[in-house]
Biopython code that builds the backbone (N, CA, C, O; Angstrom):
import numpy as np
from Bio.PDB.StructureBuilder import StructureBuilder

atoms = [
    (1, "MET", "N", (-5.798, -1.611, -2.182)),
    (1, "MET", "CA", (-4.418, -1.657, -1.707)),
    (1, "MET", "C", (-3.731, -0.356, -2.145)),
    (1, "MET", "O", (-3.633, -0.064, -3.337)),
    (2, "VAL", "N", (-3.264, 0.413, -1.168)),
    (2, "VAL", "CA", (-2.650, 1.700, -1.491)),
    (2, "VAL", "C", (-1.195, 1.555, -1.912)),
    (2, "VAL", "O", (-0.660, 2.413, -2.614)),
    (3, "LEU", "N", (-0.552, 0.465, -1.484)),
    (3, "LEU", "CA", (0.801, 0.184, -1.962)),
    (3, "LEU", "C", (0.987, -1.316, -2.014)),
    (3, "LEU", "O", (0.330, -2.060, -1.286)),
    (4, "ASP", "N", (1.879, -1.751, -2.870)),
    (4, "ASP", "CA", (2.168, -3.175, -3.029)),
    (4, "ASP", "C", (3.495, -3.452, -2.334)),
    (4, "ASP", "O", (4.565, -3.271, -2.916)),
    (5, "ARG", "N", (3.411, -3.891, -1.082)),
    (5, "ARG", "CA", (4.605, -4.094, -0.269)),
    (5, "ARG", "C", (5.540, -5.114, -0.895)),
    (5, "ARG", "O", (6.756, -4.924, -0.913)),
    (6, "SER", "N", (4.979, -6.183, -1.401)),
    (6, "SER", "CA", (5.787, -7.239, -1.997)),
    (6, "SER", "C", (6.566, -6.722, -3.216)),
    (6, "SER", "O", (7.757, -6.996, -3.360)),
    (7, "ALA", "N", (5.885, -5.978, -4.082)),
    (7, "ALA", "CA", (6.558, -5.425, -5.270)),
    (7, "ALA", "C", (7.584, -4.374, -4.864)),
    (7, "ALA", "O", (8.656, -4.287, -5.463)),
    (8, "ALA", "N", (7.259, -3.575, -3.848)),
    (8, "ALA", "CA", (8.211, -2.565, -3.368)),
    (8, "ALA", "C", (9.449, -3.243, -2.803)),
    (8, "ALA", "O", (10.570, -2.777, -3.007)),
    (9, "LEU", "N", (9.243, -4.336, -2.097)),
    (9, "LEU", "CA", (10.369, -5.085, -1.543)),
    (9, "LEU", "C", (11.214, -5.692, -2.663)),
    (9, "LEU", "O", (12.441, -5.725, -2.567)),
    (10, "ASP", "N", (10.574, -6.164, -3.701)),
    (10, "ASP", "CA", (11.309, -6.681, -4.867)),
    (10, "ASP", "C", (12.179, -5.597, -5.489)),
    (10, "ASP", "O", (13.293, -5.875, -5.933)),
    (11, "ARG", "N", (11.679, -4.361, -5.523)),
    (11, "ARG", "CA", (12.440, -3.236, -6.112)),
    (11, "ARG", "C", (13.760, -2.996, -5.393)),
    (11, "ARG", "O", (14.718, -2.504, -5.990)),
    (12, "VAL", "N", (13.811, -3.346, -4.101)),
    (12, "VAL", "CA", (15.036, -3.124, -3.320)),
    (12, "VAL", "C", (15.754, -4.441, -3.023)),
    (12, "VAL", "O", (16.493, -4.556, -2.045)),
    (13, "GLY", "N", (15.523, -5.420, -3.881)),
    (13, "GLY", "CA", (16.233, -6.693, -3.754)),
    (13, "GLY", "C", (15.921, -7.451, -2.486)),
    (13, "GLY", "O", (16.746, -8.227, -2.005)),
    (14, "GLY", "N", (14.724, -7.234, -1.933)),
    (14, "GLY", "CA", (14.311, -7.952, -0.739)),
    (14, "GLY", "C", (14.889, -7.390, 0.555)),
    (14, "GLY", "O", (14.740, -8.001, 1.613)),
    (15, "ASP", "N", (15.531, -6.260, 0.485)),
    (15, "ASP", "CA", (16.187, -5.664, 1.654)),
    (15, "ASP", "C", (15.158, -4.874, 2.480)),
    (15, "ASP", "O", (14.831, -3.730, 2.163)),
    (16, "GLU", "N", (14.663, -5.514, 3.543)),
    (16, "GLU", "CA", (13.637, -4.903, 4.395)),
    (16, "GLU", "C", (14.113, -3.586, 5.009)),
    (16, "GLU", "O", (13.365, -2.610, 5.051)),
    (17, "GLU", "N", (15.345, -3.564, 5.480)),
    (17, "GLU", "CA", (15.862, -2.361, 6.124)),
    (17, "GLU", "C", (15.944, -1.199, 5.136)),
    (17, "GLU", "O", (15.614, -0.064, 5.477)),
    (18, "LEU", "N", (16.384, -1.486, 3.916)),
    (18, "LEU", "CA", (16.462, -0.451, 2.891)),
    (18, "LEU", "C", (15.067, 0.087, 2.574)),
    (18, "LEU", "O", (14.886, 1.295, 2.421)),
    (19, "LEU", "N", (14.097, -0.793, 2.477)),
    (19, "LEU", "CA", (12.723, -0.354, 2.205)),
    (19, "LEU", "C", (12.214, 0.545, 3.332)),
    (19, "LEU", "O", (11.567, 1.558, 3.069)),
    (20, "ARG", "N", (12.501, 0.185, 4.573)),
    (20, "ARG", "CA", (12.111, 1.038, 5.717)),
    (20, "ARG", "C", (12.773, 2.403, 5.613)),
    (20, "ARG", "O", (12.130, 3.428, 5.839)),
    (21, "GLU", "N", (14.062, 2.420, 5.270)),
    (21, "GLU", "CA", (14.786, 3.692, 5.150)),
    (21, "GLU", "C", (14.211, 4.558, 4.036)),
    (21, "GLU", "O", (14.044, 5.767, 4.201)),
    (22, "ILE", "N", (13.909, 3.931, 2.901)),
    (22, "ILE", "CA", (13.342, 4.680, 1.774)),
    (22, "ILE", "C", (11.975, 5.247, 2.152)),
    (22, "ILE", "O", (11.658, 6.390, 1.820)),
    (23, "ALA", "N", (11.169, 4.446, 2.846)),
    (23, "ALA", "CA", (9.848, 4.917, 3.277)),
    (23, "ALA", "C", (9.991, 6.087, 4.244)),
    (23, "ALA", "O", (9.273, 7.081, 4.133)),
    (24, "SER", "N", (10.912, 5.971, 5.186)),
    (24, "SER", "CA", (11.131, 7.039, 6.157)),
    (24, "SER", "C", (11.612, 8.323, 5.468)),
    (24, "SER", "O", (11.132, 9.414, 5.776)),
    (25, "LEU", "N", (12.546, 8.186, 4.550)),
    (25, "LEU", "CA", (13.053, 9.336, 3.811)),
    (25, "LEU", "C", (11.932, 9.978, 2.988)),
    (25, "LEU", "O", (11.798, 11.201, 2.964)),
    (26, "PHE", "N", (11.140, 9.160, 2.324)),
    (26, "PHE", "CA", (10.040, 9.684, 1.520)),
    (26, "PHE", "C", (9.058, 10.452, 2.395)),
    (26, "PHE", "O", (8.600, 11.531, 2.019)),
    (27, "LEU", "N", (8.732, 9.895, 3.570)),
    (27, "LEU", "CA", (7.793, 10.566, 4.470)),
    (27, "LEU", "C", (8.303, 11.939, 4.899)),
    (27, "LEU", "O", (7.512, 12.857, 5.116)),
    (28, "SER", "N", (9.611, 12.079, 5.020)),
    (28, "SER", "CA", (10.146, 13.377, 5.421)),
    (28, "SER", "C", (10.231, 14.361, 4.257)),
    (28, "SER", "O", (10.221, 15.574, 4.467)),
    (29, "GLU", "N", (10.315, 13.842, 3.030)),
    (29, "GLU", "CA", (10.493, 14.715, 1.870)),
    (29, "GLU", "C", (9.224, 15.008, 1.078)),
    (29, "GLU", "O", (9.126, 16.055, 0.438)),
    (30, "TYR", "N", (8.256, 14.102, 1.113)),
    (30, "TYR", "CA", (7.115, 14.291, 0.222)),
    (30, "TYR", "C", (6.272, 15.525, 0.548)),
    (30, "TYR", "O", (5.680, 16.088, -0.373)),
    (31, "PRO", "N", (6.182, 15.982, 1.808)),
    (31, "PRO", "CA", (5.387, 17.206, 2.020)),
    (31, "PRO", "C", (5.908, 18.401, 1.222)),
    (31, "PRO", "O", (5.113, 19.204, 0.734)),
    (32, "SER", "N", (7.216, 18.531, 1.083)),
    (32, "SER", "CA", (7.735, 19.663, 0.297)),
    (32, "SER", "C", (7.462, 19.453, -1.193)),
    (32, "SER", "O", (7.215, 20.417, -1.916)),
    (33, "LEU", "N", (7.506, 18.206, -1.655)),
    (33, "LEU", "CA", (7.164, 17.938, -3.058)),
    (33, "LEU", "C", (5.691, 18.255, -3.313)),
    (33, "LEU", "O", (5.336, 18.821, -4.347)),
    (34, "MET", "N", (4.841, 17.881, -2.355)),
    (34, "MET", "CA", (3.415, 18.194, -2.502)),
    (34, "MET", "C", (3.198, 19.705, -2.530)),
    (34, "MET", "O", (2.366, 20.205, -3.287)),
    (35, "GLN", "N", (3.948, 20.424, -1.705)),
    (35, "GLN", "CA", (3.805, 21.877, -1.681)),
    (35, "GLN", "C", (4.225, 22.485, -3.013)),
    (35, "GLN", "O", (3.612, 23.446, -3.477)),
    (36, "GLU", "N", (5.264, 21.934, -3.629)),
    (36, "GLU", "CA", (5.683, 22.422, -4.949)),
    (36, "GLU", "C", (4.575, 22.218, -5.969)),
    (36, "GLU", "O", (4.338, 23.083, -6.812)),
    (37, "VAL", "N", (3.894, 21.078, -5.896)),
    (37, "VAL", "CA", (2.772, 20.814, -6.804)),
    (37, "VAL", "C", (1.653, 21.820, -6.533)),
    (37, "VAL", "O", (1.116, 22.419, -7.465)),
    (38, "ARG", "N", (1.306, 22.004, -5.265)),
    (38, "ARG", "CA", (0.254, 22.970, -4.914)),
    (38, "ARG", "C", (0.597, 24.373, -5.408)),
    (38, "ARG", "O", (-0.256, 25.072, -5.957)),
    (39, "ASP", "N", (1.849, 24.778, -5.211)),
    (39, "ASP", "CA", (2.274, 26.111, -5.654)),
    (39, "ASP", "C", (2.148, 26.251, -7.166)),
    (39, "ASP", "O", (1.697, 27.283, -7.665)),
    (40, "ALA", "N", (2.546, 25.214, -7.888)),
    (40, "ALA", "CA", (2.457, 25.252, -9.356)),
    (40, "ALA", "C", (1.004, 25.349, -9.813)),
    (40, "ALA", "O", (0.691, 26.058, -10.770)),
    (41, "VAL", "N", (0.121, 24.631, -9.122)),
    (41, "VAL", "CA", (-1.310, 24.702, -9.461)),
    (41, "VAL", "C", (-1.831, 26.099, -9.155)),
    (41, "VAL", "O", (-2.534, 26.694, -9.971)),
    (42, "GLN", "N", (-1.489, 26.622, -7.985)),
    (42, "GLN", "CA", (-1.969, 27.949, -7.600)),
    (42, "GLN", "C", (-1.486, 29.015, -8.584)),
    (42, "GLN", "O", (-2.242, 29.919, -8.942)),
    (43, "LYS", "N", (-0.238, 28.912, -9.017)),
    (43, "LYS", "CA", (0.324, 29.891, -9.946)),
    (43, "LYS", "C", (-0.057, 29.600, -11.395)),
    (43, "LYS", "O", (0.205, 30.399, -12.295)),
    (44, "ARG", "N", (-0.684, 28.437, -11.603)),
    (44, "ARG", "CA", (-1.045, 27.982, -12.955)),
    (44, "ARG", "C", (0.205, 27.983, -13.848)),
    (44, "ARG", "O", (0.203, 28.514, -14.958)),
    (45, "ASP", "N", (1.258, 27.375, -13.323)),
    (45, "ASP", "CA", (2.553, 27.289, -13.997)),
    (45, "ASP", "C", (2.748, 25.861, -14.510)),
    (45, "ASP", "O", (3.154, 24.983, -13.748)),
    (46, "PRO", "N", (2.462, 25.618, -15.797)),
    (46, "PRO", "CA", (2.523, 24.253, -16.311)),
    (46, "PRO", "C", (3.916, 23.630, -16.244)),
    (46, "PRO", "O", (4.039, 22.434, -15.979)),
    (47, "SER", "N", (4.957, 24.409, -16.477)),
    (47, "SER", "CA", (6.312, 23.850, -16.434)),
    (47, "SER", "C", (6.672, 23.396, -15.024)),
    (47, "SER", "O", (7.214, 22.307, -14.835)),
    (48, "ALA", "N", (6.371, 24.231, -14.041)),
    (48, "ALA", "CA", (6.640, 23.871, -12.647)),
    (48, "ALA", "C", (5.778, 22.680, -12.229)),
    (48, "ALA", "O", (6.234, 21.816, -11.480)),
    (49, "LEU", "N", (4.550, 22.631, -12.704)),
    (49, "LEU", "CA", (3.662, 21.514, -12.394)),
    (49, "LEU", "C", (4.223, 20.217, -12.967)),
    (49, "LEU", "O", (4.259, 19.196, -12.280)),
    (50, "GLU", "N", (4.656, 20.256, -14.211)),
    (50, "GLU", "CA", (5.222, 19.060, -14.828)),
    (50, "GLU", "C", (6.423, 18.562, -14.019)),
    (50, "GLU", "O", (6.513, 17.377, -13.701)),
    (51, "ARG", "N", (7.341, 19.469, -13.690)),
    (51, "ARG", "CA", (8.559, 19.088, -12.947)),
    (51, "ARG", "C", (8.234, 18.531, -11.562)),
    (51, "ARG", "O", (8.729, 17.470, -11.180)),
    (52, "SER", "N", (7.416, 19.241, -10.828)),
    (52, "SER", "CA", (7.140, 18.820, -9.449)),
    (52, "SER", "C", (6.331, 17.526, -9.405)),
    (52, "SER", "O", (6.604, 16.651, -8.583)),
    (53, "ALA", "N", (5.348, 17.402, -10.276)),
    (53, "ALA", "CA", (4.556, 16.170, -10.300)),
    (53, "ALA", "C", (5.401, 14.988, -10.775)),
    (53, "ALA", "O", (5.224, 13.868, -10.298)),
    (54, "HIS", "N", (6.303, 15.230, -11.698)),
    (54, "HIS", "CA", (7.204, 14.169, -12.174)),
    (54, "HIS", "C", (8.104, 13.687, -11.031)),
    (54, "HIS", "O", (8.286, 12.483, -10.852)),
    (55, "SER", "N", (8.658, 14.611, -10.269)),
    (55, "SER", "CA", (9.511, 14.241, -9.126)),
    (55, "SER", "C", (8.724, 13.432, -8.104)),
    (55, "SER", "O", (9.202, 12.417, -7.596)),
    (56, "LEU", "N", (7.529, 13.887, -7.813)),
    (56, "LEU", "CA", (6.686, 13.185, -6.855)),
    (56, "LEU", "C", (6.352, 11.787, -7.359)),
    (56, "LEU", "O", (6.414, 10.815, -6.606)),
    (57, "LYS", "N", (6.001, 11.696, -8.621)),
    (57, "LYS", "CA", (5.657, 10.395, -9.209)),
    (57, "LYS", "C", (6.833, 9.434, -9.135)),
    (57, "LYS", "O", (6.662, 8.268, -8.779)),
    (58, "GLY", "N", (8.015, 9.912, -9.467)),
    (58, "GLY", "CA", (9.191, 9.047, -9.436)),
    (58, "GLY", "C", (9.493, 8.542, -8.040)),
    (58, "GLY", "O", (9.883, 7.388, -7.860)),
    (59, "SER", "N", (9.314, 9.398, -7.059)),
    (59, "SER", "CA", (9.582, 8.994, -5.679)),
    (59, "SER", "C", (8.564, 7.990, -5.168)),
    (59, "SER", "O", (8.932, 6.998, -4.538)),
    (60, "VAL", "N", (7.307, 8.232, -5.429)),
    (60, "VAL", "CA", (6.263, 7.354, -4.887)),
    (60, "VAL", "C", (6.180, 6.035, -5.655)),
    (60, "VAL", "O", (5.644, 5.055, -5.139)),
    (61, "ALA", "N", (6.697, 6.002, -6.869)),
    (61, "ALA", "CA", (6.680, 4.761, -7.657)),
    (61, "ALA", "C", (7.479, 3.652, -6.975)),
    (61, "ALA", "O", (7.224, 2.472, -7.216)),
    (62, "ASN", "N", (8.433, 4.013, -6.137)),
    (62, "ASN", "CA", (9.213, 3.011, -5.407)),
    (62, "ASN", "C", (8.350, 2.090, -4.564)),
    (62, "ASN", "O", (8.760, 0.975, -4.243)),
    (63, "PHE", "N", (7.168, 2.542, -4.206)),
    (63, "PHE", "CA", (6.291, 1.781, -3.316)),
    (63, "PHE", "C", (5.159, 1.082, -4.058)),
    (63, "PHE", "O", (4.274, 0.491, -3.438)),
    (64, "GLU", "N", (5.192, 1.151, -5.386)),
    (64, "GLU", "CA", (4.122, 0.530, -6.182)),
    (64, "GLU", "C", (2.756, 1.020, -5.694)),
    (64, "GLU", "O", (1.801, 0.250, -5.589)),
    (65, "ALA", "N", (2.692, 2.307, -5.404)),
    (65, "ALA", "CA", (1.466, 2.947, -4.927)),
    (65, "ALA", "C", (0.720, 3.478, -6.156)),
    (65, "ALA", "O", (0.854, 4.645, -6.524)),
    (66, "HIS", "N", (-0.052, 2.615, -6.768)),
    (66, "HIS", "CA", (-0.626, 2.900, -8.085)),
    (66, "HIS", "C", (-1.538, 4.122, -8.123)),
    (66, "HIS", "O", (-1.484, 4.891, -9.083)),
    (67, "ASP", "N", (-2.372, 4.320, -7.108)),
    (67, "ASP", "CA", (-3.270, 5.491, -7.125)),
    (67, "ASP", "C", (-2.472, 6.790, -7.055)),
    (67, "ASP", "O", (-2.772, 7.748, -7.768)),
    (68, "ALA", "N", (-1.468, 6.817, -6.206)),
    (68, "ALA", "CA", (-0.634, 8.025, -6.067)),
    (68, "ALA", "C", (0.187, 8.268, -7.333)),
    (68, "ALA", "O", (0.370, 9.412, -7.749)),
    (69, "VAL", "N", (0.678, 7.196, -7.940)),
    (69, "VAL", "CA", (1.441, 7.328, -9.187)),
    (69, "VAL", "C", (0.537, 7.864, -10.294)),
    (69, "VAL", "O", (0.914, 8.773, -11.033)),
    (70, "ARG", "N", (-0.659, 7.291, -10.398)),
    (70, "ARG", "CA", (-1.609, 7.744, -11.434)),
    (70, "ARG", "C", (-1.982, 9.214, -11.250)),
    (70, "ARG", "O", (-2.021, 9.977, -12.215)),
    (71, "ALA", "N", (-2.255, 9.603, -10.006)),
    (71, "ALA", "CA", (-2.642, 10.990, -9.742)),
    (71, "ALA", "C", (-1.487, 11.943, -10.047)),
    (71, "ALA", "O", (-1.701, 13.031, -10.580)),
    (72, "SER", "N", (-0.268, 11.535, -9.710)),
    (72, "SER", "CA", (0.911, 12.357, -10.018)),
    (72, "SER", "C", (1.100, 12.468, -11.524)),
    (72, "SER", "O", (1.376, 13.548, -12.047)),
    (73, "PHE", "N", (0.947, 11.344, -12.215)),
    (73, "PHE", "CA", (1.118, 11.329, -13.670)),
    (73, "PHE", "C", (0.082, 12.219, -14.352)),
    (73, "PHE", "O", (0.385, 12.903, -15.329)),
    (74, "ARG", "N", (-1.132, 12.204, -13.831)),
    (74, "ARG", "CA", (-2.192, 13.047, -14.414)),
    (74, "ARG", "C", (-1.785, 14.525, -14.360)),
    (74, "ARG", "O", (-1.933, 15.252, -15.342)),
    (75, "LEU", "N", (-1.272, 14.958, -13.206)),
    (75, "LEU", "CA", (-0.841, 16.351, -13.075)),
    (75, "LEU", "C", (0.391, 16.627, -13.923)),
    (75, "LEU", "O", (0.499, 17.686, -14.542)),
    (76, "GLU", "N", (1.311, 15.689, -13.952)),
    (76, "GLU", "CA", (2.502, 15.841, -14.796)),
    (76, "GLU", "C", (2.088, 16.029, -16.255)),
    (76, "GLU", "O", (2.617, 16.896, -16.950)),
    (77, "SER", "N", (1.151, 15.223, -16.707)),
    (77, "SER", "CA", (0.676, 15.306, -18.096)),
    (77, "SER", "C", (-0.014, 16.635, -18.378)),
    (77, "SER", "O", (0.146, 17.209, -19.456)),
    (78, "MET", "N", (-0.773, 17.116, -17.414)),
    (78, "MET", "CA", (-1.431, 18.411, -17.589)),
    (78, "MET", "C", (-0.386, 19.513, -17.764)),
    (78, "MET", "O", (-0.544, 20.410, -18.592)),
    (79, "GLY", "N", (0.668, 19.429, -16.981)),
    (79, "GLY", "CA", (1.735, 20.406, -17.117)),
    (79, "GLY", "C", (2.440, 20.293, -18.450)),
    (79, "GLY", "O", (2.728, 21.302, -19.094)),
    (80, "ARG", "N", (2.721, 19.058, -18.871)),
    (80, "ARG", "CA", (3.443, 18.837, -20.133)),
    (80, "ARG", "C", (2.658, 19.367, -21.319)),
    (80, "ARG", "O", (3.224, 19.976, -22.227)),
    (81, "THR", "N", (1.336, 19.131, -21.308)),
    (81, "THR", "CA", (0.504, 19.566, -22.433)),
    (81, "THR", "C", (0.031, 21.009, -22.287)),
    (81, "THR", "O", (-0.606, 21.567, -23.181)),
    (82, "LYS", "N", (0.359, 21.601, -21.133)),
    (82, "LYS", "CA", (-0.047, 22.977, -20.826)),
    (82, "LYS", "C", (-1.563, 23.145, -20.847)),
    (82, "LYS", "O", (-2.082, 24.219, -21.148)),
    (83, "ASN", "N", (-2.262, 22.053, -20.518)),
    (83, "ASN", "CA", (-3.718, 22.080, -20.427)),
    (83, "ASN", "C", (-4.084, 21.902, -18.960)),
    (83, "ASN", "O", (-4.074, 20.785, -18.443)),
    (84, "LEU", "N", (-4.405, 23.000, -18.296)),
    (84, "LEU", "CA", (-4.675, 22.962, -16.871)),
    (84, "LEU", "C", (-6.172, 22.890, -16.544)),
    (84, "LEU", "O", (-6.576, 23.137, -15.408)),
    (85, "ASP", "N", (-6.989, 22.550, -17.548)),
    (85, "ASP", "CA", (-8.418, 22.355, -17.288)),
    (85, "ASP", "C", (-8.574, 21.187, -16.307)),
    (85, "ASP", "O", (-8.070, 20.091, -16.554)),
    (86, "GLY", "N", (-9.253, 21.422, -15.231)),
    (86, "GLY", "CA", (-9.478, 20.374, -14.239)),
    (86, "GLY", "C", (-8.319, 20.150, -13.293)),
    (86, "GLY", "O", (-8.285, 19.148, -12.579)),
    (87, "VAL", "N", (-7.361, 21.078, -13.281)),
    (87, "VAL", "CA", (-6.154, 20.884, -12.472)),
    (87, "VAL", "C", (-6.468, 20.889, -10.970)),
    (87, "VAL", "O", (-5.810, 20.184, -10.205)),
    (88, "VAL", "N", (-7.450, 21.663, -10.546)),
    (88, "VAL", "CA", (-7.779, 21.694, -9.119)),
    (88, "VAL", "C", (-8.365, 20.348, -8.690)),
    (88, "VAL", "O", (-8.023, 19.835, -7.624)),
    (89, "ALA", "N", (-9.232, 19.781, -9.502)),
    (89, "ALA", "CA", (-9.787, 18.459, -9.193)),
    (89, "ALA", "C", (-8.694, 17.394, -9.192)),
    (89, "ALA", "O", (-8.712, 16.479, -8.368)),
    (90, "ALA", "N", (-7.748, 17.516, -10.112)),
    (90, "ALA", "CA", (-6.634, 16.567, -10.159)),
    (90, "ALA", "C", (-5.769, 16.684, -8.906)),
    (90, "ALA", "O", (-5.264, 15.683, -8.399)),
    (91, "LEU", "N", (-5.601, 17.897, -8.416)),
    (91, "LEU", "CA", (-4.847, 18.107, -7.183)),
    (91, "LEU", "C", (-5.581, 17.494, -5.993)),
    (91, "LEU", "O", (-4.957, 16.885, -5.125)),
    (92, "VAL", "N", (-6.883, 17.652, -5.952)),
    (92, "VAL", "CA", (-7.692, 17.050, -4.884)),
    (92, "VAL", "C", (-7.520, 15.529, -4.902)),
    (92, "VAL", "O", (-7.383, 14.907, -3.849)),
    (93, "ASP", "N", (-7.528, 14.933, -6.094)),
    (93, "ASP", "CA", (-7.319, 13.486, -6.222)),
    (93, "ASP", "C", (-5.935, 13.083, -5.728)),
    (93, "ASP", "O", (-5.781, 12.068, -5.050)),
    (94, "LEU", "N", (-4.934, 13.881, -6.069)),
    (94, "LEU", "CA", (-3.564, 13.602, -5.627)),
    (94, "LEU", "C", (-3.482, 13.646, -4.103)),
    (94, "LEU", "O", (-2.903, 12.756, -3.479)),
    (95, "GLU", "N", (-4.058, 14.675, -3.515)),
    (95, "GLU", "CA", (-4.013, 14.801, -2.062)),
    (95, "GLU", "C", (-4.746, 13.646, -1.381)),
    (95, "GLU", "O", (-4.304, 13.162, -0.339)),
    (96, "ALA", "N", (-5.849, 13.207, -1.955)),
    (96, "ALA", "CA", (-6.591, 12.067, -1.390)),
    (96, "ALA", "C", (-5.753, 10.788, -1.477)),
    (96, "ALA", "O", (-5.725, 9.990, -0.540)),
    (97, "ALA", "N", (-5.077, 10.604, -2.602)),
    (97, "ALA", "CA", (-4.239, 9.410, -2.768)),
    (97, "ALA", "C", (-3.114, 9.390, -1.739)),
    (97, "ALA", "O", (-2.796, 8.339, -1.183)),
    (98, "PHE", "N", (-2.515, 10.546, -1.489)),
    (98, "PHE", "CA", (-1.431, 10.598, -0.514)),
    (98, "PHE", "C", (-1.947, 10.502, 0.919)),
    (98, "PHE", "O", (-1.263, 9.970, 1.793)),
    (99, "GLN", "N", (-3.128, 11.007, 1.156)),
    (99, "GLN", "CA", (-3.719, 10.882, 2.487)),
    (99, "GLN", "C", (-3.971, 9.402, 2.797)),
    (99, "GLN", "O", (-3.780, 8.964, 3.931)),
    (100, "ALA", "N", (-4.393, 8.645, 1.802)),
    (100, "ALA", "CA", (-4.616, 7.209, 1.986)),
    (100, "ALA", "C", (-3.295, 6.451, 2.104)),
    (100, "ALA", "O", (-3.208, 5.465, 2.835)),
    (101, "LEU", "N", (-2.281, 6.904, 1.397)),
    (101, "LEU", "CA", (-0.991, 6.226, 1.356)),
    (101, "LEU", "C", (-0.148, 6.447, 2.608)),
    (101, "LEU", "O", (0.566, 5.546, 3.048)),
    (102, "GLU", "N", (-0.231, 7.632, 3.172)),
    (102, "GLU", "CA", (0.666, 7.984, 4.280)),
    (102, "GLU", "C", (0.659, 6.986, 5.438)),
    (102, "GLU", "O", (1.736, 6.612, 5.904)),
    (103, "PRO", "N", (-0.501, 6.536, 5.925)),
    (103, "PRO", "CA", (-0.475, 5.578, 7.035)),
    (103, "PRO", "C", (0.237, 4.269, 6.676)),
    (103, "PRO", "O", (0.925, 3.682, 7.512)),
    (104, "ALA", "N", (0.070, 3.823, 5.447)),
    (104, "ALA", "CA", (0.756, 2.600, 5.007)),
    (104, "ALA", "C", (2.269, 2.806, 4.975)),
    (104, "ALA", "O", (3.030, 1.898, 5.312)),
    (105, "LEU", "N", (2.701, 3.997, 4.572)),
    (105, "LEU", "CA", (4.136, 4.290, 4.553)),
    (105, "LEU", "C", (4.699, 4.425, 5.960)),
    (105, "LEU", "O", (5.817, 3.987, 6.230)),
    (106, "VAL", "N", (3.929, 5.027, 6.853)),
    (106, "VAL", "CA", (4.353, 5.114, 8.247)),
    (106, "VAL", "C", (4.510, 3.704, 8.811)),
    (106, "VAL", "O", (5.493, 3.398, 9.485)),
    (107, "ASN", "N", (3.552, 2.873, 8.534)),
    (107, "ASN", "CA", (3.603, 1.479, 8.970)),
    (107, "ASN", "C", (4.837, 0.779, 8.401)),
    (107, "ASN", "O", (5.548, 0.071, 9.114)),
    (108, "LEU", "N", (5.071, 0.982, 7.136)),
    (108, "LEU", "CA", (6.205, 0.362, 6.455)),
    (108, "LEU", "C", (7.526, 0.844, 7.048)),
    (108, "LEU", "O", (8.464, 0.059, 7.188)),
    (109, "SER", "N", (7.605, 2.107, 7.391)),
    (109, "SER", "CA", (8.865, 2.671, 7.902)),
    (109, "SER", "C", (9.179, 2.239, 9.324)),
    (109, "SER", "O", (10.313, 2.369, 9.784)),
    (110, "THR", "N", (8.163, 1.720, 10.023)),
    (110, "THR", "CA", (8.378, 1.338, 11.424)),
    (110, "THR", "C", (8.307, -0.173, 11.647)),
    (110, "THR", "O", (8.395, -0.627, 12.787)),
    (111, "GLU", "N", (8.153, -0.938, 10.606)),
    (111, "GLU", "CA", (8.060, -2.399, 10.759)),
    (111, "GLU", "C", (9.338, -2.980, 11.313)),
    (111, "GLU", "O", (9.433, -4.192, 11.505)),
]
sb = StructureBuilder()
sb.init_structure("model")
sb.init_model(0)
sb.init_chain("A")
sb.init_seg("    ")
for serial, (resi, resn, name, xyz) in enumerate(atoms, 1):
    if name == "N":
        sb.init_residue(resn, " ", resi, " ")
    sb.init_atom(name, np.array(xyz, "f"), 0.0, 1.0, " ", f" {name:<3s}", serial, name[0])
structure = sb.get_structure()
């Protein structure tokens, strides 16, 4: 399960329309957040990586998307500790998690 719809709905007090709006807004904004993460990895900038991955994690947590949250947290932690060993593999994992999540979010935004 790439996202927990029931838990996400609980987060918004059961408001289906609000959940659709949040999903739609996230779908329009997350590509730029992902690009910030990619840029930070490419530049090997731990502070920028921590900030961008933290923002991404906070946004995607609204959907109880555990794989995407975990992958974001992993990159955030790498930035915080300034240990970028394995950062490219962590980015690949993040991109895979979001690739799996996107169709579910599109579905959620159009229900």
